[in-house]
VOBA-1610 file (N, C-alpha, C; in pm, whole numbers, padded with zeros to 5 digits, always signed):
BEGIN
Met+12083-20031-05522Met+12203-19998-05450Met+12262-19871-05509Thr+12295-19773-05423Thr+12349-19645-05470Thr+12494-19661-05511Arg+12523-19611-05629Arg+12661-19619-05676Arg+12752-19532-05592Arg+12871-19579-05574Arg+12968-19503-05494Arg+13006-19376-05569Gly+13006-19269-05499Gly+13045-19144-05563Gly+12930-19070-05628Ala+12808-19132-05628Ala+12693-19066-05690Ala+12646-18953-05601Arg+12610-18843-05662Arg+12563-18726-05589Arg+12411-18731-05574Lys+12361-18697-05456Lys+12217-18694-05432Lys+12156-18575-05503Ser+12038-18596-05563Ser+11971-18488-05632Ser+11913-18388-05532Val+11921-18263-05563Val+11871-18157-05477Val+11758-18086-05549Thr+11642-18082-05486Thr+11527-18014-05546Thr+11541-17864-05523Arg+11539-17793-05632Arg+11550-17648-05622Arg+11411-17586-05631Arg+11369-17523-05527Arg+11238-17459-05526Arg+11243-17336-05436Ile+11153-17245-05464Ile+11149-17122-05388Ile+11085-17149-05252Gln+11151-17105-05148Gln+11100-17123-05014Gln+11075-16987-04950Glu+10969-16983-04871Glu+10935-16858-04804Glu+11030-16834-04687Val+11084-16715-04681Val+11173-16677-04572Val+11110-16559-04501Arg+11086-16572-04372Arg+11023-16466-04295Arg+11122-16414-04192Ile+11140-16285-04193Ile+11229-16220-04097Ile+11145-16173-03980Thr+11174-16223-03862Thr+11098-16187-03744Thr+11177-16089-03658Asp+11101-16020-03576Asp+11162-15925-03484Asp+11246-16002-03382Pro+11378-15975-03373Pro+11462-16052-03281Pro+11421-16037-03136Thr+11352-15928-03102Thr+11310-15908-02962Thr+11180-15981-02930Ala+11110-16029-03033Ala+10982-16098-03010Ala+10999-16245-02981Gly+11114-16301-03015Gly+11136-16442-02991Gly+11042-16529-03073Ser+11012-16649-03020Ser+10924-16742-03091Ser+10778-16697-03087Asp+10742-16614-02990Asp+10603-16568-02980Asp+10563-16486-03100Gly+10653-16403-03151Gly+10622-16320-03267Gly+10587-16404-03389Ala+10666-16509-03415Ala+10639-16596-03529Ala+10508-16671-03511Lys+10479-16715-03388Lys+10356-16787-03361Lys+10235-16696-03382Ile+10240-16573-03332Ile+10128-16481-03347Ile+10106-16445-03493Asp+10214-16428-03569Asp+10202-16399-03712Asp+10130-16513-03784Arg+10159-16639-03745Arg+10093-16754-03808Arg+09945-16757-03772Ile+09912-16722-03648Ile+09772-16720-03607Ile+09694-16616-03687Ile+09749-16496-03699Ile+09682-16390-03775Ile+09670-16428-03921Ser+09774-16490-03977Ser+09771-16533-04117Ser+09662-16637-04141Gln+09646-16730-04044Gln+09542-16832-04058Gln+09404-16769-04054Leu+09384-16671-03968Leu+09256-16603-03961Leu+09226-16527-04090Gln+09329-16468-04147Gln+09310-16395-04273Gln+09274-16490-04386Asn+09342-16603-04393Asn+09317-16699-04502Asn+09181-16767-04489Ser+09130-16781-04367Ser+09000-16847-04346Ser+08886-16748-04334Ala+08913-16619-04360Ala+08812-16514-04346Ala+08757-16509-04204Ser+08845-16529-04105Ser+08809-16526-03962Ser+08703-16629-03927Gln+08709-16745-03990Gln+08608-16847-03962Gln+08612-16890-03817Thr+08495-16891-03753Thr+08483-16923-03611Thr+08372-17024-03591Arg+08395-17121-03505Arg+08296-17226-03478Arg+08245-17215-03335Ile+08112-17224-03318Ile+08052-17221-03185Ile+07956-17338-03170Leu+07916-17363-03046Leu+07814-17463-03016Leu+07693-17390-02961Ala+07585-17388-03038Ala+07462-17320-02999Ala+07371-17421-02930Gly+07334-17391-02806Gly+07250-17482-02729Gly+07107-17431-02718Asp+07014-17526-02707Asp+06873-17490-02694Asp+06799-17605-02626Val+06677-17576-02579Val+06592-17678-02519Val+06451-17660-02571Val+06385-17773-02600Val+06249-17771-02654Val+06159-17854-02564Asp+06050-17796-02517Asp+05950-17867-02436Asp+05836-17912-02527Val+05804-18040-02521Val+05701-18098-02608Val+05582-18141-02523Gln+05469-18080-02550Gln+05344-18115-02482Gln+05252-18186-02581Pro+05194-18300-02546Pro+05103-18371-02638Pro+04982-18284-02672Pro+04930-18298-02793Pro+04810-18222-02832Pro+04688-18268-02753Val+04587-18185-02752Val+04467-18214-02673Val+04380-18319-02739Ser+04361-18310-02872Ser+04264-18398-02937Ser+04328-18482-03048Thr+04374-18417-03155Thr+04429-18491-03269Thr+04582-18486-03268Gly+04642-18567-03355Gly+04787-18570-03365Gly+04844-18439-03417Ala+04967-18412-03380Ala+05034-18289-03423Ala+05177-18319-03464Thr+05221-18252-03573Thr+05357-18267-03623Thr+05432-18135-03606Arg+05553-18144-03554Arg+05635-18026-03534Arg+05775-18051-03589Ile+05849-17943-03611Ile+05988-17955-03651Ile+06073-17861-03567Tyr+06201-17894-03558Tyr+06301-17802-03503Tyr+06402-17781-03615Gly+06403-17660-03672Gly+06487-17631-03787Gly+06580-17514-03764Phe+06632-17460-03876Phe+06731-17353-03868Phe+06673-17226-03805Asp+06541-17204-03822Asp+06482-17083-03763Asp+06492-17083-03611Ser+06487-17202-03551Ser+06503-17211-03405Ser+06648-17193-03363Ile+06740-17241-03445Ile+06883-17228-03412Ile+06926-17082-03415Ile+06882-17009-03517Ile+06925-16869-03528Ile+06860-16781-03422Ala+06758-16833-03352Ala+06694-16756-03246Ala+06764-16774-03111Thr+06860-16866-03101Thr+06930-16888-02974Thr+07020-16770-02942Asp+07046-16749-02814Asp+07133-16639-02774Asp+07276-16660-02819Asp+07320-16787-02827Asp+07455-16816-02875Asp+07474-16769-03019Phe+07374-16797-03103Phe+07382-16754-03243Phe+07374-16603-03253Gln+07279-16543-03185Gln+07257-16400-03197Gln+07378-16319-03151Ser+07452-16371-03053Ser+07565-16297-02999Ser+07678-16282-03101Leu+07689-16376-03195Leu+07795-16368-03295Leu+07745-16325-03432Ala+07617-16343-03459Ala+07563-16309-03590Ala+07585-16161-03624Ala+07582-16076-03522Ala+07599-15933-03546Ala+07742-15896-03582Gln+07835-15992-03565Gln+07976-15963-03590Gln+08029-16025-03720Phe+07947-16112-03784Phe+07995-16185-03901Phe+07899-16169-04019Glu+07953-16188-04138Glu+07875-16174-04261Glu+07792-16298-04292Thr+07849-16416-04272Thr+07784-16539-04315Thr+07792-16646-04206Tyr+07709-16749-04221Tyr+07709-16861-04127Tyr+07665-16988-04200Arg+07690-17101-04136Arg+07635-17230-04181Arg+07621-17322-04061Val+07520-17406-04064Val+07500-17507-03960Val+07563-17636-04010Thr+07666-17681-03941Thr+07743-17797-03986Thr+07689-17929-03932Ala+07644-17929-03807Ala+07595-18053-03746Ala+07503-18018-03629Ile+07411-18110-03599Ile+07319-18091-03487Ile+07302-18225-03413Lys+07303-18217-03282Lys+07275-18334-03198Lys+07149-18307-03119Phe+07055-18403-03126Phe+06928-18392-03055Phe+06920-18503-02950Asp+06914-18467-02823Asp+06891-18564-02715Asp+06746-18551-02671Val+06667-18656-02693Val+06524-18655-02662Val+06500-18734-02534Tyr+06437-18669-02437Tyr+06411-18733-02308Tyr+06261-18744-02284Asp+06219-18859-02233Asp+06080-18877-02187Asp+06081-18844-02037Ile+06036-18725-02002Ile+06040-18681-01862Ile+05914-18717-01785Asn+05820-18783-01855Asn+05696-18826-01790Asn+05662-18967-01840Pro+05746-19065-01804Pro+05726-19200-01859Pro+05598-19268-01815Gly+05533-19215-01712Gly+05408-19276-01667Gly+05292-19248-01759Ser+05306-19153-01849Ser+05201-19119-01945Ser+05236-19178-02082Val+05143-19255-02139Val+05167-19319-02268Val+05121-19227-02381Val+05215-19192-02469Val+05185-19106-02584Val+05247-19168-02708Gln+05166-19194-02809Gln+05221-19245-02935Gln+05304-19135-03001Asn+05423-19174-03051Asn+05516-19077-03106Asn+05605-19139-03211Val+05663-19055-03297Val+05763-19098-03393Val+05852-18977-03423Trp+05982-19002-03439Trp+06082-18897-03455Trp+06177-18932-03568Ser+06232-18832-03634Ser+06339-18853-03732Ser+06400-18719-03769Thr+06518-18723-03829Thr+06579-18601-03883Thr+06533-18581-04027Phe+06556-18461-04082Phe+06518-18436-04220Phe+06624-18349-04289His+06632-18362-04420His+06715-18279-04506His+06625-18217-04612Asn+06636-18086-04631Asn+06550-18016-04725Asn+06620-17891-04774Asp+06566-17827-04877Asp+06622-17701-04927Asp+06512-17597-04947Ile+06410-17603-04861Ile+06301-17506-04867Ile+06350-17371-04817Phe+06310-17265-04885Phe+06347-17131-04843Phe+06226-17059-04784Asp+06253-16981-04679Asp+06160-16884-04623Asp+06042-16945-04548Val+05993-17061-04587Val+05876-17120-04524Val+05915-17250-04455Ser+05878-17264-04330Ser+05910-17385-04256Ser+05846-17507-04322Pro+05922-17614-04348Pro+05865-17731-04414Pro+05762-17802-04326Ala+05667-17868-04390Ala+05562-17943-04320Ala+05569-18089-04361Tyr+05553-18179-04264Tyr+05562-18322-04291Tyr+05443-18395-04232Thr+05415-18511-04287Thr+05312-18598-04233Thr+05377-18705-04146Arg+05292-18775-04072Arg+05343-18882-03987Arg+05412-18991-04069Leu+05356-19025-04184Leu+05416-19129-04267Leu+05551-19086-04323Gln+05566-18958-04356Gln+05694-18909-04405Gln+05801-18919-04298Ile+05763-18893-04174Ile+05859-18906-04064Ile+05899-19052-04046Val+05802-19143-04057Val+05829-19285-04042Val+05922-19335-04153Asp+05909-19280-04274Asp+05987-19326-04388Asp+06135-19294-04377Ala+06175-19202-04290Ala+06316-19166-04276Ala+06396-19284-04224Pro+06518-19303-04271Pro+06598-19419-04229Pro+06636-19417-04081Asp+06632-19300-04016Asp+06667-19294-03875Asp+06545-19274-03786Ser+06425-19303-03836Ser+06303-19282-03757Ser+06301-19376-03636Lys+06250-19321-03525Lys+06244-19397-03400Lys+06115-19367-03326Val+06074-19462-03245Val+05963-19444-03151Val+06022-19452-03011Leu+05996-19350-02930Leu+06046-19349-02792Leu+05938-19406-02702Ser+05958-19529-02657Ser+05858-19595-02572Ser+05867-19539-02430Ser+05764-19564-02351Ser+05759-19512-02215Ser+05869-19571-02127Gly+05911-19691-02158Gly+06019-19751-02079Gly+06157-19704-02122Glu+06164-19643-02240Glu+06292-19592-02290Glu+06292-19440-02269Thr+06369-19395-02174Thr+06360-19255-02133Thr+06451-19161-02211His+06534-19212-02302His+06626-19124-02374His+06666-19185-02507Thr+06675-19102-02611Thr+06728-19142-02740Thr+06794-19021-02805Thr+06882-19045-02902Thr+06961-18938-02964Thr+06949-18944-03115Phe+06941-18826-03177Phe+06939-18814-03323Phe+07054-18722-03364Tyr+07111-18752-03481Tyr+07223-18673-03533Tyr+07190-18621-03673Trp+07218-18495-03695Trp+07204-18435-03829Trp+07338-18374-03867Arg+07382-18403-03990Arg+07508-18349-04038Arg+07490-18298-04180Ala+07548-18182-04208Ala+07537-18123-04342Ala+07615-18208-04442His+07551-18232-04559His+07614-18308-04666His+07590-18234-04798Gly+07688-18239-04886Gly+07669-18181-05019Gly+07695-18032-05023Thr+07697-17980-05145Thr+07731-17840-05168Thr+07629-17745-05108Glu+07500-17772-05126Glu+07397-17681-05078Glu+07399-17669-04925Glu+07401-17782-04858Glu+07396-17777-04712Glu+07524-17722-04650Met+07636-17733-04720Met+07763-17686-04666Met+07790-17539-04698Arg+07708-17478-04783Arg+07735-17338-04820Arg+07692-17244-04709Phe+07755-17127-04707Phe+07726-17026-04606Phe+07606-16942-04648Gln+07528-16900-04549Gln+07415-16810-04569Gln+07446-16676-04505Gly+07379-16571-04551Gly+07404-16438-04498Gly+07336-16416-04364Thr+07409-16362-04269Thr+07351-16334-04137Thr+07255-16216-04142Ser+07269-16130-04240Ser+07183-16012-04247Ser+07046-16041-04308Thr+07028-16161-04364Thr+06903-16194-04431Thr+06835-16318-04372Val+06869-16353-04247Val+06813-16475-04189Val+06662-16465-04171Ser+06609-16344-04158Ser+06465-16330-04139Ser+06388-16323-04269Thr+06458-16305-04381Thr+06389-16293-04509Thr+06431-16398-04611Arg+06546-16458-04594Arg+06594-16556-04692Arg+06665-16669-04619Leu+06589-16746-04544Leu+06644-16854-04464Leu+06621-16988-04533Ala+06726-17066-04545Ala+06716-17200-04604Ala+06702-17303-04492Tyr+06595-17382-04498Tyr+06573-17488-04400Tyr+06640-17616-04450Phe+06769-17628-04426Phe+06841-17743-04479Phe+06823-17870-04396Gly+06778-17857-04274Gly+06760-17979-04195Gly+06719-17952-04053Gly+06703-18062-03977Gly+06665-18052-03837Gly+06597-18178-03790Leu+06513-18163-03687Leu+06440-18275-03628Leu+06291-18255-03650Arg+06221-18363-03683Arg+06075-18358-03700Arg+06014-18470-03616Phe+05895-18444-03562Phe+05833-18544-03476Phe+05681-18529-03476His+05616-18641-03452His+05470-18647-03451His+05426-18713-03321Thr+05332-18648-03252Thr+05277-18705-03129Thr+05126-18704-03137Leu+05066-18811-03085Leu+04920-18819-03077Leu+04873-18766-02942Ala+04746-18748-02929Ala+04690-18697-02804Ala+04708-18800-02692Ser+04730-18749-02573Ser+04746-18836-02457Ser+04612-18863-02391Ala+04595-18987-02339Ala+04472-19021-02269Ala+04465-18951-02133Gln+04579-18905-02085Gln+04585-18835-01957Gln+04621-18689-01982Ser+04592-18606-01887Ser+04628-18465-01897Ser+04777-18449-01864Val+04856-18413-01965Val+05000-18403-01948Val+05046-18264-01990Asn+05105-18191-01898Asn+05155-18058-01931Asn+05283-18066-02014Gln+05365-18164-01983Gln+05491-18180-02055Gln+05528-18326-02058Lys+05560-18375-02177Lys+05591-18516-02194Lys+05738-18537-02233Tyr+05786-18461-02332Tyr+05923-18478-02378Tyr+06002-18348-02365Gln+06132-18363-02352Gln+06221-18249-02352Gln+06338-18281-02444Val+06369-18188-02535Val+06474-18209-02634Val+06587-18110-02608Ile+06706-18163-02585Ile+06826-18080-02570Ile+06897-18075-02705Val+06921-17954-02754Val+06980-17934-02887Val+07120-17877-02874His+07213-17936-02948His+07348-17881-02960His+07378-17868-03110Ala+07386-17744-03157Ala+07410-17718-03300Ala+07550-17661-03320Val+07625-17718-03411Val+07759-17669-03447Val+07743-17568-03559Val+07778-17442-03533Val+07759-17334-03629Val+07893-17269-03661Asp+07920-17252-03790Asp+08041-17182-03836Asp+08005-17042-03883Phe+08081-16944-03837Phe+08067-16806-03885Phe+08192-16770-03963Arg+08172-16682-04064Arg+08286-16641-04147Arg+08266-16500-04197Gly+08373-16423-04207Gly+08370-16288-04261Gly+08333-16184-04158Arg+08433-16126-04092Arg+08405-16023-03992Arg+08351-15896-04057Leu+08253-15835-03992Leu+08195-15710-04041Leu+08292-15596-04016
//
């Protein structure tokens, strides 16, 4: 219970006071805050880079493929902004895998991967793909499945240079899949729709 006559304590601290142009109204203060936020974040900008991958079964033996950072940086969405920024990072990726030819039976297995290989695209075996905790088999009756990749940890969350993507690229993650040969002649079996969340920072 507060004693009668007791004075409330007042915290004394330095507060920022900004003088705005009286003719600008509230818009001037709002624009100043927007510019200040861009300056403090080094003009960090987020985009959604889209891509599509057509998967054709191999002719004779099984084949393993990956979709990694090298494919993301080749998209037109990435290229359009890479020339304007110093650094980038891939924060998250969504893979929608569709069986567009369910009448053809093809043995398959899919999973995401996390790695820190530089310059050389990583290679995996069928068993390594199966060992992943999110590995799936897309049956002919199941025409769609989704995989999610998200950056975790210091290495995967750090920014890479846009000027060195062709010489010093880190393959931090993506989608990997293995398909066996089809008993029928199939030009195209699967189609993968990719949505990658990419952050750019540092205007040139």
